[in-house]
MARLUM-999213 format. One line per field, with one value per atom (N, C-alpha, C): atom name; x, y, z. Coordinates in pm, whole numbers, plus 50000, padded with zeros to 5 digits. Layout:
a = CA, ...
px = X, ...
py = Y, ...
pz = Z, ...
This chain:
a = N, CA, C, N, CA, C, N, CA, C, N, CA, C, N, CA, C, N, CA, C, N, CA, C, N, CA, C, N, CA, C, N, CA, C, N, CA, C, N, CA, C, N, CA, C, N, CA, C, N, CA, C, N, CA, C, N, CA, C, N, CA, C, N, CA, C, N, CA, C, N, CA, C, N, CA, C, N, CA, C, N, CA, C, N, CA, C, N, CA, C, N, CA, C, N, CA, C, N, CA, C, N, CA, C, N, CA, C, N, CA, C, N, CA, C, N, CA, C, N, CA, C, N, CA, C, N, CA, C, N, CA, C, N, CA, C, N, CA, C, N, CA, C, N, CA, C, N, CA, C, N, CA, C, N, CA, C, N, CA, C, N, CA, C, N, CA, C, N, CA, C, N, CA, C, N, CA, C, N, CA, C, N, CA, C, N, CA, C, N, CA, C, N, CA, C, N, CA, C, N, CA, C, N, CA, C, N, CA, C, N, CA, C, N, CA, C, N, CA, C, N, CA, C, N, CA, C, N, CA, C, N, CA, C, N, CA, C, N, CA, C, N, CA, C, N, CA, C, N, CA, C, N, CA, C, N, CA, C, N, CA, C, N, CA, C, N, CA, C, N, CA, C, N, CA, C, N, CA, C, N, CA, C
px = 50127, 50056, 50096, 50037, 50132, 50129, 50173, 50172, 50071, 49966, 49880, 49964, 49925, 49992, 49870, 49906, 49798, 49918, 49859, 49940, 49842, 49881, 49800, 49851, 49817, 49891, 49815, 49848, 49776, 49835, 49741, 49839, 49749, 49860, 49865, 49812, 49921, 49861, 49883, 49825, 49762, 49793, 49907, 49940, 49871, 49819, 49824, 49904, 49909, 50048, 49956, 50100, 50055, 49917, 49820, 49647, 49602, 49646, 49509, 49562, 49747, 49780, 49699, 49723, 49667, 49528, 49466, 49276, 49259, 49303, 49316, 49334, 49476, 49469, 49385, 49349, 49201, 49082, 49004, 48892, 48891, 49041, 49080, 49048, 49161, 49129, 48956, 48907, 48775, 48645, 48681, 48657, 48654, 48782, 48827, 48777, 48773, 48699, 48576, 48459, 48362, 48301, 48420, 48395, 48435, 48512, 48514, 48378, 48278, 48189, 48247, 48339, 48306, 48247, 48244, 48133, 47949, 47916, 47778, 47694, 47611, 47515, 47532, 47540, 47583, 47615, 47784, 47910, 47912, 47829, 47832, 47740, 47839, 47715, 47694, 47640, 47576, 47655, 47667, 47785, 47717, 47808, 47783, 47734, 47647, 47577, 47618, 47723, 47867, 48022, 48049, 48200, 48255, 48376, 48487, 48607, 48640, 48816, 48752, 48849, 48825, 48996, 48985, 49172, 49123, 49185, 49274, 49432, 49402, 49525, 49568, 49740, 49706, 49852, 49901, 50052, 50179, 50286, 50427, 50428, 50377, 50416, 50279, 50196, 50052, 50087, 50053, 50079, 49953, 49972, 49905, 49891, 49755, 49743, 49653, 49683, 49623, 49480, 49420, 49293, 49214, 49288, 49215, 49211, 49301, 49284, 49228, 49186, 49128, 48963, 48962, 48808, 48791, 48856, 48782, 48796, 48923, 48846, 48730, 48668, 48555, 48464, 48461, 48398, 48344, 48444, 48422, 48353, 48221, 48182, 48250, 48243, 48348, 48275, 48295, 48225, 48268, 48186, 48291, 48234, 48282, 48214, 48221
py = 49892, 50016, 50116, 50193, 50341, 50454, 50531, 50602, 50716, 50779, 50859, 51054, 51129, 51216, 51342, 51468, 51546, 51693, 51696, 51897, 52036, 52098, 52217, 52343, 52463, 52598, 52681, 52836, 52953, 53058, 53137, 53223, 53327, 53490, 53566, 53668, 53615, 53690, 53628, 53650, 53502, 53685, 53630, 53669, 53603, 53684, 53618, 53638, 53419, 53410, 53383, 53360, 53266, 53311, 53251, 53258, 53359, 53356, 53415, 53563, 53634, 53753, 53759, 53709, 53728, 53733, 53714, 53704, 53810, 53831, 53985, 54079, 54119, 54223, 54177, 54070, 54072, 54126, 54072, 54142, 54301, 54410, 54516, 54603, 54454, 54540, 54555, 54450, 54438, 54555, 54591, 54696, 54810, 54871, 55034, 54986, 54905, 54844, 54951, 54864, 54887, 54976, 55065, 55246, 55332, 55294, 55384, 55373, 55263, 55228, 55164, 55051, 55028, 54892, 54831, 54716, 54712, 54838, 54938, 54874, 54825, 54754, 54917, 54997, 55087, 55106, 55008, 55021, 54868, 54751, 54686, 54658, 54581, 54584, 54437, 54413, 54261, 54229, 54086, 53972, 53995, 53953, 53922, 53775, 53766, 53640, 53566, 53594, 53526, 53584, 53541, 53592, 53701, 53763, 53799, 53686, 53688, 53613, 53498, 53401, 53324, 53322, 53325, 53300, 53162, 53102, 52961, 52977, 52984, 53019, 52851, 52798, 52722, 52686, 52630, 52657, 52588, 52644, 52633, 52495, 52407, 52241, 52167, 52195, 52174, 52117, 51980, 51892, 51946, 51947, 52015, 51892, 51880, 51749, 51808, 51683, 51772, 51763, 51611, 51594, 51719, 51764, 51865, 52003, 52052, 52150, 52174, 52041, 51997, 52020, 51988, 51955, 52119, 52198, 52322, 52375, 52367, 52431, 52415, 52292, 52257, 52294, 52342, 52335, 52560, 52619, 52733, 52784, 52805, 52889, 52993, 53016, 53117, 53184, 53294, 53390, 53500, 53454, 53506, 53639, 53776, 53913, 53932
pz = 50018, 49988, 50011, 49876, 49898, 49991, 50070, 50139, 50022, 50185, 50093, 50089, 50009, 49982, 50004, 50051, 50036, 50020, 49903, 49894, 49883, 49972, 49942, 49955, 49876, 49874, 49913, 49944, 49913, 49792, 49765, 49686, 49778, 49733, 49786, 49614, 49542, 49413, 49315, 49166, 49084, 48954, 48857, 48753, 48654, 48525, 48395, 48320, 48255, 48158, 48057, 48003, 47828, 47774, 47783, 47671, 47768, 47939, 47978, 47966, 47965, 47894, 47739, 47696, 47500, 47550, 47591, 47566, 47666, 47768, 47820, 47696, 47641, 47529, 47430, 47373, 47309, 47353, 47458, 47523, 47536, 47592, 47591, 47478, 47379, 47215, 47128, 47137, 47198, 47213, 47319, 47425, 47385, 47270, 47278, 47105, 47016, 46930, 46930, 47007, 47017, 47050, 47156, 47174, 47095, 46992, 46880, 46778, 46822, 46715, 46525, 46587, 46505, 46478, 46585, 46547, 46593, 46510, 46529, 46402, 46419, 46294, 46162, 46212, 46083, 45947, 46089, 46017, 45908, 45901, 45882, 45713, 45636, 45519, 45461, 45386, 45377, 45271, 45302, 45192, 45099, 44986, 44888, 44822, 44749, 44712, 44657, 44592, 44543, 44551, 44640, 44658, 44536, 44470, 44369, 44388, 44532, 44516, 44629, 44626, 44785, 44825, 44962, 44937, 45081, 45009, 45105, 45196, 45295, 45382, 45417, 45438, 45470, 45524, 45631, 45676, 45564, 45581, 45449, 45476, 45542, 45518, 45459, 45459, 45385, 45281, 45280, 45132, 45049, 44979, 44818, 44680, 44694, 44582, 44468, 44391, 44269, 44298, 44364, 44375, 44460, 44533, 44610, 44548, 44454, 44375, 44265, 44200, 44086, 44125, 44268, 44322, 44374, 44393, 44461, 44360, 44238, 44108, 44028, 44072, 43988, 44068, 44150, 44280, 44264, 44211, 44218, 44082, 44092, 43942, 43895, 43756, 43700, 43585, 43595, 43562, 43442, 43311, 43206, 43170, 43153, 43131, 42970
């Protein structure tokens, strides 16, 4: 039978680190932009029925296959003027 261990600690201060600090910075930025009115409904525009361009973002090490490129090209309608 192994001995039972109990651990406890008391913290007098708490510091945000890593993702906590990043989340806090994001929330502060969001609050500042909202105060400037950048999220107001009057500033929003309707999305187009068909976008003119579509961007695909991948990592530098992402594998590009001919099959996925061809299927993406086939799925996107083209308009000639």
